[in-house]
C-alpha positions as CSV (number, residue, x, y, z in Angstrom):
1,X,29.7,-13.8,-243.7
2,X,33.0,-14.7,-242.1
3,X,35.0,-11.6,-241.2
4,X,38.3,-10.8,-242.9
5,X,41.4,-8.8,-242.1
6,X,43.1,-6.9,-245.0
7,X,46.5,-7.9,-243.8
8,X,48.6,-9.1,-240.8
9,X,48.7,-5.8,-239.4
10,X,45.0,-5.4,-238.9
11,X,44.8,-8.7,-237.6
12,X,47.6,-8.0,-235.0
13,X,46.1,-4.7,-234.0
14,X,42.6,-6.7,-233.5
15,X,44.1,-9.1,-231.5
16,X,47.0,-7.6,-229.5
17,X,46.6,-3.9,-229.7
18,X,43.0,-3.6,-229.1
19,X,42.9,-6.2,-226.5
20,X,40.4,-8.6,-228.3
21,X,42.6,-11.6,-228.1
22,X,41.8,-15.0,-229.7
23,X,38.3,-14.9,-228.1
24,X,37.5,-11.8,-230.0
25,X,38.5,-13.7,-233.2
26,X,36.0,-16.6,-232.3
27,X,33.3,-14.0,-231.1
28,X,33.6,-12.6,-234.9
29,X,32.6,-15.9,-236.3
30,X,36.0,-17.0,-237.6
31,X,36.1,-20.5,-238.7
32,X,39.6,-20.7,-240.0
33,X,42.8,-20.2,-238.0
34,X,44.3,-17.0,-239.4
35,X,47.8,-17.8,-241.1
36,X,49.4,-15.6,-238.3
37,X,48.5,-18.3,-235.7
38,X,49.6,-21.2,-237.9
39,X,52.8,-23.0,-236.7
40,X,55.3,-24.3,-239.4
41,X,54.7,-28.0,-240.2
42,X,57.6,-29.3,-238.4
43,X,56.4,-27.5,-235.2
44,X,53.1,-28.9,-235.1
45,X,51.7,-31.5,-233.1
46,X,50.9,-34.7,-234.3
47,X,47.1,-35.5,-233.7
48,X,48.1,-39.3,-232.8
49,X,50.5,-38.0,-230.0
50,X,48.5,-38.2,-226.9
51,X,48.9,-39.7,-223.5
52,X,47.6,-43.0,-224.4
53,X,50.4,-43.5,-227.4
54,X,53.1,-42.0,-225.1
55,X,54.6,-44.7,-222.8
56,X,57.4,-42.4,-221.6
57,X,55.1,-40.1,-219.6
58,X,55.8,-41.0,-215.6
59,X,53.1,-42.0,-213.1
60,X,51.7,-39.2,-210.9
61,X,54.0,-38.4,-207.9
62,X,52.6,-38.6,-204.4
63,X,54.1,-35.3,-202.9
64,X,52.8,-36.2,-199.6
65,X,55.7,-38.8,-199.3
66,X,58.0,-35.7,-199.0
67,X,56.9,-35.3,-195.5
68,X,57.2,-38.8,-194.3
69,X,59.6,-41.8,-194.3
70,X,59.4,-42.2,-198.2
71,X,61.2,-38.9,-198.8
72,X,63.9,-40.4,-200.7
73,X,61.6,-42.4,-202.8
74,X,59.5,-39.3,-203.8
75,X,62.7,-37.3,-204.4
76,X,64.1,-40.1,-206.8
77,X,60.8,-40.0,-208.6
78,X,60.9,-36.3,-209.1
79,X,64.6,-36.5,-210.3
80,X,63.9,-39.3,-212.9
81,X,60.6,-37.3,-214.2
82,X,62.8,-34.0,-214.3
83,X,65.7,-35.6,-216.2
84,X,63.8,-37.9,-218.7
85,X,60.6,-35.7,-219.6
86,X,60.6,-32.4,-217.7
87,X,57.0,-32.8,-217.1
88,X,55.1,-34.8,-214.4
89,X,51.6,-34.8,-212.5
90,X,51.5,-34.4,-209.0
91,X,48.8,-35.8,-206.4
92,X,48.4,-35.1,-202.7
93,X,49.8,-31.7,-203.1
94,X,47.7,-30.1,-200.5
95,X,45.9,-27.5,-202.6
96,X,42.3,-27.8,-202.3
97,X,40.5,-29.0,-205.5
98,X,37.8,-26.3,-204.8
99,X,40.5,-23.6,-204.9
100,X,41.7,-24.9,-208.2
101,X,38.3,-25.0,-209.8
102,X,37.8,-21.4,-208.3
103,X,41.0,-20.2,-210.1
104,X,39.8,-21.8,-213.5
105,X,36.6,-20.0,-213.2
106,X,38.0,-16.7,-212.5
107,X,40.2,-16.9,-215.6
108,X,37.4,-17.9,-217.7
109,X,35.4,-14.9,-216.3
110,X,38.1,-12.5,-217.1
111,X,38.4,-13.8,-220.5
112,X,34.7,-13.4,-221.2
113,X,34.7,-9.8,-220.6
114,X,34.3,-7.3,-223.4
115,X,37.6,-6.2,-225.1
116,X,37.3,-2.7,-223.6
117,X,37.6,-4.1,-220.1
118,X,40.5,-6.5,-220.7
119,X,42.3,-3.7,-222.8
120,X,42.8,-1.6,-219.3
121,X,45.2,-4.5,-218.3
122,X,47.2,-4.8,-221.5
123,X,51.0,-5.0,-221.0
124,X,52.6,-1.8,-221.0
125,X,49.5,0.2,-219.6
126,X,48.0,-2.0,-216.9
127,X,47.7,-0.1,-213.8
128,X,48.5,-3.4,-211.6
129,X,52.1,-4.7,-211.7
130,X,50.3,-8.2,-211.0
131,X,47.9,-8.1,-213.9
132,X,49.2,-8.0,-217.4
133,X,46.9,-9.0,-220.2
134,X,48.5,-10.1,-223.7
135,X,48.2,-12.9,-226.3
136,X,52.1,-13.8,-226.3
137,X,55.4,-13.0,-224.7
138,X,56.6,-10.9,-227.6
139,X,54.0,-11.1,-230.1
140,X,55.7,-8.2,-232.4
141,X,58.5,-10.5,-233.0
142,X,57.3,-14.0,-233.0
143,X,56.6,-16.0,-236.2
144,X,53.7,-17.7,-234.8
145,X,51.7,-16.0,-232.1
146,X,51.2,-18.1,-229.0
147,X,60.5,-22.5,-222.6
148,X,63.2,-24.5,-222.2
149,X,65.4,-23.7,-219.2
150,X,67.7,-25.9,-217.4
151,X,70.5,-23.6,-216.2
152,X,70.2,-24.8,-212.4
153,X,70.8,-28.4,-213.1
154,X,73.7,-27.7,-215.4
155,X,71.6,-29.0,-218.4
156,X,70.5,-32.4,-216.8
157,X,67.0,-31.4,-216.0
158,X,64.6,-30.9,-218.8
159,X,62.2,-27.9,-219.1
160,X,59.4,-29.1,-221.4
161,X,58.0,-26.8,-224.0
162,X,54.4,-25.8,-222.9
163,X,52.5,-26.7,-226.0
164,X,48.7,-28.0,-226.4
165,X,46.4,-29.0,-229.2
166,X,43.1,-26.7,-229.3
167,X,39.8,-28.0,-230.6
168,X,36.8,-26.2,-231.9
169,X,34.6,-27.7,-229.3
170,X,35.6,-26.2,-226.0
171,X,37.8,-23.6,-224.4
172,X,40.8,-24.3,-222.2
173,X,43.0,-22.5,-219.7
174,X,46.4,-23.0,-218.4
175,X,47.3,-21.4,-215.0
176,X,51.3,-21.4,-214.7
177,X,52.7,-20.4,-211.5
178,X,56.5,-19.1,-211.6
179,X,58.9,-18.9,-208.9
180,X,61.6,-16.4,-209.7
181,X,64.5,-14.6,-207.8
182,X,64.9,-10.8,-207.3
183,X,66.2,-9.0,-210.5
184,X,69.7,-8.2,-208.8
185,X,70.2,-12.1,-207.8
186,X,72.6,-14.3,-209.9
187,X,71.4,-17.5,-211.3
188,X,73.6,-20.2,-212.6
189,X,74.4,-24.2,-212.3
190,X,74.1,-25.4,-208.8
191,X,77.3,-26.5,-207.2
192,X,76.3,-30.0,-206.8
193,X,75.7,-30.2,-210.3
194,X,78.9,-28.7,-211.4
195,X,80.7,-30.9,-209.0
196,X,78.9,-33.9,-210.8
197,X,79.7,-32.8,-214.3
198,X,83.2,-31.4,-213.9
199,X,82.5,-28.1,-215.3
200,X,79.7,-25.6,-215.7
201,X,77.7,-25.5,-219.0
202,X,76.2,-22.1,-218.3
203,X,77.9,-19.1,-217.0
204,X,76.0,-17.0,-213.9
205,X,74.0,-14.4,-215.0
206,X,71.9,-11.7,-213.3
207,X,68.2,-12.8,-213.3
208,X,67.3,-9.4,-214.7
209,X,69.7,-9.8,-217.6
210,X,68.0,-13.2,-218.4
211,X,64.6,-11.8,-218.4
212,X,65.7,-8.8,-220.7
213,X,66.8,-11.5,-223.0
214,X,64.0,-13.7,-222.7
215,X,61.5,-10.8,-223.4
216,X,63.9,-9.2,-226.2
217,X,63.6,-12.0,-228.5
218,X,61.0,-14.0,-230.3
219,X,60.4,-17.2,-228.6
220,X,60.5,-20.8,-230.1
221,X,60.4,-22.6,-226.9
222,X,63.8,-23.8,-227.4
223,X,66.7,-21.1,-227.1
224,X,66.2,-18.9,-224.1
225,X,69.4,-19.8,-222.6
226,X,71.7,-20.0,-225.4
227,X,73.1,-16.5,-224.6
228,X,74.5,-18.0,-221.2
229,X,75.8,-21.2,-222.7
230,X,79.5,-21.8,-222.5
231,X,80.6,-23.1,-225.8
């Protein structure tokens, strides 16, 4: 018999508070996605929207060009991709394939552990500042449990909303790597971008204030910079 939860609170506690995560639901034998995880119709990814049907995706960018005579060509390719799509694939990046595969395997090993072992690293109680386990950015506030920042380019470069379509056949993993400034450093449009556009579209803010705003609101992948926008 498929397990059921009496209300959204019991589901939330099982997934978030107790550290079971989505894997815990799968292990219980859930065959239907709980309502709490269902995106509104307008936010869902169309099944026909895949790489083969999307001609706007740029070709992979060869990063090795940045160290040679074709540096300007590579920079232009990155510029076009960042401005038009906000997402691109790179090749010849210098990171060994073996290391990437090892990283993915380590991620799978962590999530395959018992909930009690993973719960040690839950956000708010984790003994390590580098390991924080959770199911979402701000699960208490988000409509559907699960970014769009372009402040430095003054709104010109896109920042694609990270979304994927899951399947019932296999697990998947994403490994994002974030490069961030110190909390007391200011972030704002680059001077070159302001000179090009004539005026800044975003005010300068301390990075810690940006982070406080980011984690203080529910995330829809679209409005994390509205608080800094100059109207």
